[in-house]
VOTORVEX-52418 format. One line per 3 residues: number of its first residue (from 1); their letters; for each residue x, y negated, z negated of C-alpha. Coordinates in nm, 2 decimals. Example, Ala and Ser with C-alpha at 12.3 -4.5 7.8 and 13.67 -1.06 7.14 Angstrom:
1> AS> 1.23 0.45 -0.78  1.37 0.11 -0.71
# end
This chain:
1> XXX> -3.83 0.83 -0.06  -3.81 0.52 0.17  -3.99 0.54 0.51
4> XXX> -3.75 0.63 0.79  -3.78 0.45 1.13  -3.61 0.55 1.46
7> XXX> -3.46 0.25 1.66  -3.38 0.27 2.01  -3.12 0.03 2.14
10> XXX> -3.09 -0.08 2.50  -2.81 -0.33 2.51  -2.52 -0.31 2.75
13> XXX> -2.23 -0.09 2.64  -1.92 -0.28 2.58  -1.56 -0.22 2.47
16> XXX> -1.59 -0.42 2.15  -1.25 -0.37 2.00  -0.92 -0.18 2.06
19> XXX> -0.55 -0.14 1.96  -0.28 0.11 2.03  0.07 0.19 1.92
22> XXX> 0.31 0.44 1.79  0.24 0.58 1.46  0.48 0.72 1.19
25> XXX> 0.82 0.70 1.34  1.05 0.84 1.07  1.35 0.60 1.08
28> XXX> 1.65 0.66 0.85  1.92 0.39 0.86  2.25 0.46 0.69
31> XXX> 2.51 0.17 0.66  2.86 0.32 0.65  3.07 0.01 0.70
34> XXX> 3.25 0.07 0.37  3.33 0.39 0.19  3.01 0.34 -0.03
37> XXX> 2.71 0.40 0.20  2.36 0.26 0.18  2.04 0.43 0.29
40> XXX> 1.69 0.29 0.40  1.43 0.57 0.47  1.13 0.44 0.66
43> XXX> 0.80 0.55 0.81  0.73 0.29 1.08  0.41 0.23 1.28
46> XXX> 0.37 -0.03 1.55  0.04 -0.15 1.66  -0.02 -0.39 1.96
49> XXX> -0.34 -0.59 2.03  -0.41 -0.78 2.34  -0.51 -0.75 2.70
52> XXX> -0.54 -0.38 2.73  -0.90 -0.34 2.85  -0.83 -0.20 3.19
55> XXX> -0.65 0.10 3.04  -0.97 0.20 2.85  -1.22 0.10 3.13
58> XXX> -1.04 0.22 3.44  -0.72 0.40 3.32  -0.50 0.12 3.47
61> XXX> -0.18 0.12 3.26  -0.03 -0.19 3.42  -0.04 -0.39 3.10
64> XXX> 0.04 -0.10 2.86  0.39 -0.08 2.70  0.43 0.30 2.65
67> XXX> 0.40 0.41 2.29  0.72 0.59 2.36  0.89 0.26 2.43
70> XXX> 0.78 0.14 2.09  0.93 0.44 1.93  1.27 0.36 2.10
73> XXX> 1.24 -0.01 1.98  1.19 0.09 1.62  1.50 0.30 1.62
76> XXX> 1.72 0.07 1.82  1.61 -0.23 1.59  1.72 -0.03 1.29
79> XXX> 2.07 -0.09 1.42  2.04 -0.41 1.63  1.86 -0.60 1.35
82> XXX> 1.93 -0.37 1.05  1.69 -0.30 0.76  1.77 -0.54 0.48
85> XXX> 1.42 -0.50 0.37  1.10 -0.34 0.51  0.94 -0.68 0.56
88> XXX> 1.23 -0.84 0.74  1.26 -0.54 0.97  0.89 -0.53 1.04
91> XXX> 0.89 -0.91 1.10  1.16 -0.87 1.36  0.97 -0.60 1.54
94> XXX> 0.64 -0.80 1.54  0.79 -1.11 1.67  0.97 -0.93 1.95
97> XXX> 0.66 -0.77 2.08  0.46 -1.10 2.08  0.73 -1.31 2.22
100> XXX> 0.87 -1.06 2.48  0.58 -0.85 2.60  0.34 -1.07 2.78
103> XXX> 0.01 -0.87 2.74  0.07 -0.85 2.37  -0.12 -1.13 2.18
106> XXX> -0.09 -0.97 1.83  0.14 -0.72 1.68  0.11 -0.53 1.35
109> XXX> 0.40 -0.34 1.20  0.33 -0.10 0.91  0.61 0.03 0.71
112> XXX> 0.65 0.28 0.43  0.97 0.32 0.24  1.07 0.63 0.06
115> XXX> 1.30 0.60 -0.24  1.64 0.76 -0.27  1.85 0.74 -0.60
118> XXX> 2.22 0.76 -0.58  2.36 1.09 -0.72  2.56 1.08 -1.03
121> XXX> 2.87 1.31 -1.04  3.09 1.33 -1.35  2.92 1.00 -1.48
124> XXX> 2.99 0.81 -1.16  2.75 0.71 -0.89  2.85 0.90 -0.57
127> XXX> 2.92 0.70 -0.26  2.73 0.89 -0.01  2.50 1.14 -0.19
130> XXX> 2.15 1.07 -0.30  1.86 1.24 -0.47  1.50 1.18 -0.37
133> XXX> 1.34 0.93 -0.61  0.99 0.92 -0.75  0.68 0.99 -0.55
136> XXX> 0.59 0.62 -0.52  0.60 0.46 -0.18  0.69 0.10 -0.09
139> XXX> 0.48 -0.06 0.17  0.49 -0.37 0.40  0.26 -0.48 0.68
142> XXX> 0.34 -0.78 0.91  0.08 -0.91 1.14  0.21 -1.16 1.39
145> XXX> 0.07 -1.38 1.68  0.12 -1.72 1.81  -0.10 -1.88 1.55
148> XXX> 0.13 -1.74 1.26  0.24 -1.45 1.06  0.08 -1.27 0.77
151> XXX> 0.29 -1.05 0.54  0.15 -0.79 0.29  0.39 -0.61 0.06
154> XXX> 0.29 -0.33 -0.16  0.34 -0.02 -0.35  0.13 0.32 -0.34
157> XXX> 0.13 0.64 -0.52  0.26 0.48 -0.84  0.15 0.74 -1.09
160> XXX> 0.12 0.60 -1.45  -0.03 0.75 -1.76  -0.08 0.62 -2.12
163> XXX> -0.19 0.86 -2.40  -0.36 0.60 -2.60  -0.46 0.23 -2.60
166> XXX> -0.75 0.28 -2.37  -1.13 0.29 -2.44  -1.45 0.34 -2.25
169> XXX> -1.77 0.26 -2.43  -2.08 0.04 -2.42  -2.15 0.14 -2.06
172> XXX> -2.50 0.15 -1.89  -2.69 0.48 -1.95  -2.97 0.64 -1.77
175> XXX> -3.14 0.98 -1.76  -2.84 1.14 -1.59  -2.58 1.01 -1.82
178> XXX> -2.40 1.27 -2.02  -2.06 1.10 -2.07  -1.99 1.04 -2.43
181> XXX> -1.82 0.70 -2.52  -1.47 0.70 -2.65  -1.24 0.44 -2.83
184> XXX> -0.92 0.66 -2.76  -0.86 0.82 -2.43  -0.58 0.92 -2.19
187> XXX> -0.58 0.67 -1.89  -0.40 0.77 -1.59  -0.39 0.66 -1.22
190> XXX> -0.22 0.67 -0.90  -0.20 0.30 -0.82  -0.20 0.12 -0.50
193> XXX> -0.11 -0.26 -0.51  -0.07 -0.49 -0.22  0.01 -0.87 -0.24
196> XXX> -0.01 -1.12 0.05  0.23 -1.40 0.08  0.11 -1.76 0.15
199> XXX> 0.40 -1.79 0.39  0.70 -1.60 0.52  0.96 -1.68 0.26
202> XXX> 0.99 -1.45 -0.04  1.20 -1.71 -0.23  1.53 -1.67 -0.41
205> XXX> 1.46 -1.31 -0.52  1.43 -1.19 -0.18  1.20 -0.92 -0.06
208> XXX> 1.37 -0.65 -0.26  1.37 -0.86 -0.57  1.00 -0.95 -0.56
211> XXX> 0.91 -0.59 -0.50  1.12 -0.48 -0.80  0.97 -0.76 -1.03
214> XXX> 0.61 -0.68 -0.92  0.67 -0.32 -1.01  0.80 -0.41 -1.35
217> XXX> 0.49 -0.63 -1.41  0.25 -0.36 -1.31  0.41 -0.09 -1.54
220> XXX> 0.43 -0.35 -1.83  0.06 -0.46 -1.80  -0.06 -0.11 -1.77
223> XXX> 0.14 -0.01 -2.08  0.07 -0.31 -2.31  -0.28 -0.41 -2.23
226> XXX> -0.53 -0.25 -2.47  -0.77 -0.14 -2.20  -1.14 -0.15 -2.26
229> XXX> -1.18 -0.04 -1.89  -0.96 0.04 -1.60  -1.12 -0.25 -1.42
232> XXX> -0.99 -0.50 -1.70  -0.64 -0.35 -1.66  -0.65 -0.40 -1.29
235> XXX> -0.75 -0.76 -1.35  -0.48 -0.83 -1.58  -0.22 -0.67 -1.35
238> XXX> -0.33 -0.89 -1.06  -0.34 -1.20 -1.27  0.01 -1.14 -1.40
241> XXX> 0.14 -1.10 -1.05  -0.03 -1.44 -0.93  0.10 -1.62 -1.23
244> XXX> 0.45 -1.49 -1.18  0.47 -1.58 -0.81  0.31 -1.90 -0.69
247> XXX> 0.40 -1.79 -0.33  0.15 -1.50 -0.35  -0.19 -1.58 -0.23
250> XXX> -0.38 -1.26 -0.29  -0.36 -0.93 -0.47  -0.55 -0.62 -0.39
253> XXX> -0.56 -0.31 -0.62  -0.70 0.03 -0.59  -0.69 0.28 -0.88
256> XXX> -0.83 0.64 -0.87  -0.91 0.74 -1.23  -0.70 1.06 -1.29
259> XXX> -0.92 1.21 -1.55  -0.79 1.40 -1.85  -1.05 1.59 -2.04
262> XXX> -1.01 1.71 -2.40  -1.00 2.10 -2.38  -1.22 2.28 -2.62
265> XXX> -1.00 2.50 -2.85  -1.26 2.54 -3.12  -1.37 2.88 -2.98
268> XXX> -1.03 3.01 -3.07  -1.03 2.85 -3.41  -0.77 2.59 -3.30
271> XXX> -0.81 2.23 -3.38  -0.76 1.98 -3.10  -0.72 1.63 -3.20
274> XXX> -0.64 1.46 -2.87  -0.35 1.69 -2.80  -0.45 1.94 -2.53
277> XXX> -0.62 1.82 -2.21  -0.74 1.95 -1.87  -0.62 1.74 -1.59
280> XXX> -0.89 1.72 -1.33  -0.80 1.58 -0.98  -1.15 1.55 -0.84
283> XXX> -1.40 1.40 -0.83  -1.26 1.08 -0.96  -1.37 0.73 -1.03
286> XXX> -1.21 0.48 -0.77  -1.17 0.13 -0.91  -1.08 -0.16 -0.69
289> XXX> -1.02 -0.53 -0.73  -0.90 -0.83 -0.53  -0.77 -1.14 -0.69
292> XXX> -0.68 -1.45 -0.50  -0.61 -1.83 -0.55  -0.90 -2.07 -0.46
295> XXX> -0.65 -2.25 -0.23  -0.51 -1.93 -0.07  -0.46 -1.97 0.31
298> XXX> -0.69 -1.77 0.53  -0.58 -1.40 0.56  -0.65 -1.38 0.94
301> XXX> -0.59 -1.01 1.03  -0.35 -0.94 0.74  -0.58 -0.68 0.60
304> XXX> -0.69 -0.51 0.93  -0.49 -0.19 0.94  -0.36 0.01 1.23
307> XXX> -0.36 0.36 1.06  -0.68 0.40 0.88  -0.86 0.15 1.11
310> XX> -1.18 0.36 1.11  -1.17 0.44 0.74
# end
């Protein structure tokens, strides 16, 4: 065991960082300008960064825009600006706070969008009824200050599984290794993918189009890459996104390995040739990767979160 050492610090105590906002405003916008309605279902968090030290040091609220005001703004902007996409809506909110609220030096807006699928009645899509879509969640984070804007789009909780086409062998072993190598396994994950734009223009596909295409790429690569490791699959996914979109500067991926273990049926005299598994949710391997272009612009605070700041 290494020697331990107690260290006493005597430096002055300072407020080294801070931020505040209104987290998880559940904003649902229904557009009913025509008989066929449209819906956007969002979870919106606003975070303000700036000259708020006195609120922490002395309790002086003179520079603090109430979090309740941020809530009201989120709902009002859903009508005033509309929600053409999570990114455009978040950009409008972030720009407003920096431009119109003097103490605010930087604003970060984090948005999650939940999918609704239009109901089908007698073979026809219904004009104003939906069914909740899959568990995956679309994400967007806009960080804006006077120096510029960073936009990170993403998807999380995208659960995918392939029943073959995945190996795991040739790994390092030590005295604690009991895992057996395999050249045919079930590979499953609940993927998180985020991509940072080099600018603020998504191009001719628009924000919704880029999101849809990235989702297609993720699923296609997961399905078709013969995987020697989940790490390799993540690299191929990130590489394909960057190759498809020159406007994307960086991709970050996180994939918990949702293990499926072959269940022993031999005690019952039953043969199990990769057909019956036990799905184990924890513990799990957590594989992560970031891919970027060598000429990618600086990220600034693009990856500095509001929720999960201390994680």
